[in-house]
VOKE-548729 format. One record per residue (C-alpha): x, y, z. Coordinates in steps of 0.1 Angstrom, whole numbers, plus 5000, padded with zeros to 4 digits. Layout:
<atoms>
+------+------+------+
!    x !    y !    z !
+------+------+------+
!    X !    Y !    Z !
...
+------+------+------+
</atoms>
This chain:
<atoms>
+------+------+------+
!    x !    y !    z !
+------+------+------+
! 2949 ! 3814 ! 9105 !
! 2948 ! 3788 ! 9137 !
! 2972 ! 3758 ! 9143 !
! 2960 ! 3730 ! 9164 !
! 2986 ! 3722 ! 9189 !
! 2988 ! 3703 ! 9220 !
! 2999 ! 3709 ! 9258 !
! 2965 ! 3723 ! 9275 !
! 2939 ! 3705 ! 9297 !
! 2931 ! 3671 ! 9286 !
! 2905 ! 3670 ! 9261 !
! 2913 ! 3698 ! 9244 !
! 2935 ! 3710 ! 9216 !
! 2955 ! 3744 ! 9219 !
! 2953 ! 3767 ! 9190 !
! 2984 ! 3790 ! 9178 !
! 2982 ! 3818 ! 9151 !
! 3012 ! 3821 ! 9129 !
! 3002 ! 3852 ! 9114 !
! 3002 ! 3870 ! 9149 !
! 3035 ! 3852 ! 9154 !
! 3050 ! 3870 ! 9123 !
! 3036 ! 3904 ! 9132 !
! 3050 ! 3900 ! 9165 !
! 3085 ! 3888 ! 9154 !
! 3087 ! 3919 ! 9127 !
! 3074 ! 3945 ! 9154 !
! 3096 ! 3933 ! 9182 !
! 3126 ! 3933 ! 9161 !
! 3119 ! 3964 ! 9139 !
! 3111 ! 3986 ! 9167 !
! 3140 ! 3973 ! 9190 !
! 3165 ! 3979 ! 9160 !
! 3152 ! 4013 ! 9155 !
! 3150 ! 4030 ! 9190 !
! 3184 ! 4012 ! 9203 !
! 3203 ! 4042 ! 9192 !
! 3180 ! 4066 ! 9209 !
! 3172 ! 4048 ! 9239 !
! 3202 ! 4023 ! 9249 !
! 3182 ! 3992 ! 9254 !
! 3154 ! 3972 ! 9239 !
! 3121 ! 3990 ! 9242 !
! 3100 ! 3955 ! 9238 !
! 3109 ! 3927 ! 9260 !
! 3078 ! 3909 ! 9269 !
! 3056 ! 3895 ! 9239 !
! 3019 ! 3883 ! 9241 !
! 2997 ! 3870 ! 9215 !
! 2966 ! 3876 ! 9235 !
! 2953 ! 3903 ! 9259 !
! 2967 ! 3901 ! 9290 !
! 2961 ! 3923 ! 9321 !
! 2990 ! 3944 ! 9333 !
! 2991 ! 3928 ! 9369 !
! 2995 ! 3895 ! 9352 !
! 3029 ! 3907 ! 9334 !
! 3060 ! 3898 ! 9354 !
! 3081 ! 3931 ! 9359 !
! 3111 ! 3915 ! 9341 !
! 3089 ! 3911 ! 9311 !
! 3083 ! 3949 ! 9309 !
! 3085 ! 3970 ! 9285 !
! 3059 ! 3945 ! 9270 !
! 3037 ! 3944 ! 9239 !
! 3005 ! 3923 ! 9233 !
! 2993 ! 3916 ! 9200 !
! 2959 ! 3898 ! 9193 !
! 2930 ! 3898 ! 9166 !
! 2903 ! 3924 ! 9178 !
! 2876 ! 3918 ! 9153 !
! 2872 ! 3904 ! 9116 !
! 2851 ! 3911 ! 9091 !
! 2847 ! 3900 ! 9053 !
! 2857 ! 3918 ! 9025 !
! 2827 ! 3927 ! 9000 !
! 2854 ! 3939 ! 8974 !
! 2868 ! 3907 ! 8968 !
! 2851 ! 3874 ! 8954 !
! 2844 ! 3848 ! 8978 !
! 2873 ! 3825 ! 8963 !
! 2898 ! 3849 ! 8974 !
! 2892 ! 3841 ! 9011 !
! 2907 ! 3874 ! 9025 !
! 2892 ! 3887 ! 9059 !
! 2898 ! 3925 ! 9072 !
! 2916 ! 3919 ! 9107 !
! 2916 ! 3947 ! 9131 !
! 2949 ! 3939 ! 9151 !
! 2950 ! 3954 ! 9187 !
! 2986 ! 3965 ! 9201 !
! 2989 ! 3968 ! 9239 !
! 3020 ! 3985 ! 9250 !
! 3032 ! 3988 ! 9288 !
! 3066 ! 4003 ! 9301 !
! 3080 ! 3997 ! 9334 !
! 3067 ! 4018 ! 9363 !
! 3079 ! 4051 ! 9369 !
! 3073 ! 4076 ! 9395 !
! 3053 ! 4105 ! 9389 !
! 3083 ! 4129 ! 9392 !
! 3100 ! 4114 ! 9360 !
! 3067 ! 4117 ! 9339 !
! 3084 ! 4143 ! 9319 !
! 3115 ! 4123 ! 9310 !
! 3096 ! 4091 ! 9299 !
! 3063 ! 4102 ! 9290 !
! 3075 ! 4105 ! 9253 !
! 3085 ! 4067 ! 9251 !
! 3054 ! 4054 ! 9243 !
! 3050 ! 4076 ! 9214 !
! 3085 ! 4068 ! 9200 !
! 3077 ! 4033 ! 9201 !
! 3041 ! 4039 ! 9184 !
! 3060 ! 4059 ! 9158 !
! 3084 ! 4031 ! 9150 !
! 3060 ! 4005 ! 9151 !
! 3033 ! 4020 ! 9127 !
! 3058 ! 4026 ! 9094 !
! 3067 ! 3991 ! 9100 !
! 3033 ! 3977 ! 9100 !
! 3023 ! 3998 ! 9072 !
! 3052 ! 3990 ! 9051 !
! 3047 ! 3951 ! 9063 !
! 3085 ! 3949 ! 9063 !
! 3117 ! 3962 ! 9080 !
! 3155 ! 3960 ! 9067 !
! 3165 ! 3949 ! 9099 !
! 3143 ! 3917 ! 9094 !
! 3146 ! 3907 ! 9058 !
! 3139 ! 3871 ! 9064 !
! 3100 ! 3877 ! 9077 !
! 3080 ! 3881 ! 9050 !
! 3040 ! 3892 ! 9057 !
! 3032 ! 3881 ! 9022 !
! 3044 ! 3845 ! 9029 !
! 3023 ! 3847 ! 9061 !
! 2991 ! 3856 ! 9042 !
! 2992 ! 3894 ! 9055 !
! 2985 ! 3914 ! 9024 !
! 2973 ! 3949 ! 9030 !
! 2971 ! 3977 ! 9058 !
! 2941 ! 3998 ! 9053 !
! 2959 ! 4034 ! 9057 !
! 2941 ! 4061 ! 9074 !
! 2922 ! 4038 ! 9096 !
! 2951 ! 4030 ! 9122 !
! 2945 ! 4047 ! 9157 !
! 2964 ! 4051 ! 9191 !
! 2953 ! 4063 ! 9224 !
! 2981 ! 4071 ! 9250 !
! 2976 ! 4061 ! 9287 !
! 2990 ! 4052 ! 9320 !
! 2979 ! 4025 ! 9344 !
! 2982 ! 4038 ! 9379 !
! 2999 ! 4017 ! 9406 !
! 3003 ! 4027 ! 9444 !
! 3032 ! 4050 ! 9442 !
! 3042 ! 4046 ! 9404 !
! 3026 ! 4047 ! 9369 !
! 3029 ! 4023 ! 9338 !
! 3029 ! 4045 ! 9307 !
! 3014 ! 4026 ! 9277 !
! 2993 ! 4031 ! 9245 !
! 2965 ! 4009 ! 9228 !
! 2967 ! 4008 ! 9192 !
! 2945 ! 3992 ! 9164 !
! 2957 ! 3983 ! 9129 !
! 2935 ! 3970 ! 9102 !
! 2950 ! 3944 ! 9082 !
! 2938 ! 3921 ! 9049 !
! 2948 ! 3885 ! 9062 !
! 2944 ! 3854 ! 9039 !
! 2916 ! 3833 ! 9057 !
! 2928 ! 3801 ! 9043 !
! 2956 ! 3783 ! 9060 !
! 2990 ! 3768 ! 9045 !
! 3012 ! 3745 ! 9069 !
! 3036 ! 3765 ! 9086 !
! 3074 ! 3766 ! 9082 !
! 3077 ! 3747 ! 9116 !
! 3065 ! 3717 ! 9097 !
! 3032 ! 3709 ! 9122 !
! 3012 ! 3683 ! 9108 !
! 2981 ! 3693 ! 9123 !
! 2965 ! 3724 ! 9104 !
! 2927 ! 3738 ! 9096 !
! 2912 ! 3764 ! 9078 !
! 2895 ! 3793 ! 9090 !
! 2865 ! 3782 ! 9063 !
! 2857 ! 3750 ! 9087 !
! 2832 ! 3742 ! 9113 !
! 2846 ! 3748 ! 9147 !
! 2829 ! 3741 ! 9174 !
! 2835 ! 3763 ! 9206 !
! 2820 ! 3751 ! 9240 !
! 2804 ! 3779 ! 9259 !
! 2825 ! 3798 ! 9285 !
! 2859 ! 3786 ! 9265 !
! 2866 ! 3811 ! 9240 !
! 2895 ! 3801 ! 9213 !
! 2895 ! 3763 ! 9220 !
! 2888 ! 3741 ! 9190 !
! 2866 ! 3711 ! 9194 !
! 2862 ! 3696 ! 9162 !
! 2867 ! 3710 ! 9126 !
! 2852 ! 3695 ! 9092 !
! 2859 ! 3713 ! 9061 !
! 2829 ! 3731 ! 9044 !
! 2830 ! 3730 ! 9007 !
! 2819 ! 3763 ! 8986 !
! 2784 ! 3764 ! 8974 !
! 2778 ! 3751 ! 8942 !
! 2765 ! 3777 ! 8915 !
! 2733 ! 3762 ! 8899 !
+------+------+------+
</atoms>
């Protein structure tokens, strides 16, 4: 689900993703709510809907969570008209830098964040965020037993950044409804999208593709 927007280099249209925006809102608010009593502060500050190198994240935005579509595949178990796609969503989490002497005290934090994040994504809801509906955003299912997470740390000169990388498969509605914000320019994922070489994610032109007619 992609939305055309403005504000990028002349001659191009930016694309936003309301489904990822909904996932991010649910993740950030749900996890922060669950862990505030234990940690005493928000464990997700910076939010990104695209891959981002750690060195490009300002220290004021840490800890940070990046969410993006890692891969997509069609669903053979559903009729073509249902327009549902299995989307593997990637979650990258980075903490603030810590000294190696603090690892014993801080290393468990990424695990706590994941253990709060996964149930919220699995249930597709959180009681602290009742106004966020993944159904309304076209996110219908989570494929149980296929989520995965890897814990690691990104090295610095004298400090390290505890982190995790995780993937969760969702079933996304691949058709597009106008978002609640009222943006009047929208497209469907079953359209003809021309992507210029070397500029991934930029939409050049769209044209609705009709489903094949049954003889």
